[in-house]
C-alpha positions as CSV (number, residue, x, y, z in Angstrom):
1,X,-15.2,-23.9,87.1
2,X,-17.3,-22.7,84.2
3,X,-16.5,-24.2,80.8
4,X,-16.6,-22.0,77.7
5,X,-18.5,-23.4,74.7
6,X,-16.6,-23.3,71.4
7,X,-18.8,-22.1,68.7
8,X,-18.8,-24.0,65.4
9,X,-17.8,-21.7,62.6
10,X,-18.6,-22.1,58.9
11,X,-15.9,-21.4,56.3
12,X,-17.6,-19.0,53.8
13,X,-14.6,-18.6,51.5
14,X,-10.8,-18.7,51.4
15,X,-7.9,-20.9,52.0
16,X,-4.6,-20.7,53.9
17,X,-3.8,-17.2,55.1
18,X,-7.0,-15.5,53.8
19,X,-10.4,-16.7,54.7
20,X,-13.9,-15.6,55.9
21,X,-15.5,-17.6,58.6
22,X,-19.0,-17.2,60.0
23,X,-20.3,-18.0,63.5
24,X,-24.1,-18.6,63.2
25,X,-24.5,-18.6,67.1
26,X,-23.1,-15.0,67.3
27,X,-24.1,-13.9,63.7
28,X,-20.5,-12.6,63.3
29,X,-18.3,-13.0,60.3
30,X,-14.5,-13.2,60.9
31,X,-12.1,-12.0,58.3
32,X,-8.7,-13.7,58.5
33,X,-5.7,-12.2,56.7
34,X,-2.4,-13.8,57.8
35,X,-2.1,-13.5,61.6
36,X,-4.9,-10.9,61.7
37,X,-8.5,-11.8,62.6
38,X,-11.2,-9.2,62.4
39,X,-14.7,-9.8,63.8
40,X,-17.1,-7.6,61.9
41,X,-20.8,-7.2,61.4
42,X,-22.5,-8.8,58.5
43,X,-23.3,-5.3,57.1
44,X,-19.6,-4.4,57.3
45,X,-18.7,-7.6,55.4
46,X,-21.1,-6.6,52.6
47,X,-19.6,-3.1,52.5
48,X,-16.0,-4.5,52.5
49,X,-16.9,-6.9,49.7
50,X,-18.3,-4.0,47.6
51,X,-15.2,-1.9,48.3
52,X,-12.8,-4.7,47.4
53,X,-14.7,-5.5,44.2
54,X,-14.6,-1.9,43.2
55,X,-10.9,-1.7,44.0
56,X,-10.2,-4.8,41.9
57,X,-12.0,-3.3,38.9
58,X,-10.0,-0.1,39.3
59,X,-6.7,-2.0,39.7
60,X,-7.4,-4.0,36.6
61,X,-8.0,-0.7,34.7
62,X,-4.8,0.8,36.0
63,X,-2.7,-2.3,35.3
64,X,-3.8,-2.2,31.6
65,X,-1.5,0.8,31.2
66,X,1.6,-0.7,29.7
67,X,4.8,1.3,28.8
68,X,5.6,-1.2,26.0
69,X,2.4,-0.2,24.3
70,X,3.4,3.4,24.3
71,X,0.5,4.3,26.7
72,X,2.1,5.6,29.9
73,X,-0.4,8.3,30.7
74,X,-3.0,7.7,33.4
75,X,-6.4,6.7,32.1
76,X,-9.3,8.9,33.2
77,X,-10.9,6.4,35.6
78,X,-14.6,6.8,36.4
79,X,-16.8,5.3,39.1
80,X,-17.8,1.7,38.3
81,X,-21.1,1.7,40.1
């Protein structure tokens, strides 16, 4: 019977239920969110990182709208990049 070699993966970032691992043997990052594991290309990881960073900036802008400050109208959000 043929044995399957386990690849050693490197933890790039994260803890608990959210992490990014990398397999240097396969050149494949793995994105882990809860019970979901996505194996993606390195380019997809870079794109996902840029999209999430952009979303975080936009979310921070949106969350600065506070009804107790009298500003309940949406802010005119523009592209960050």
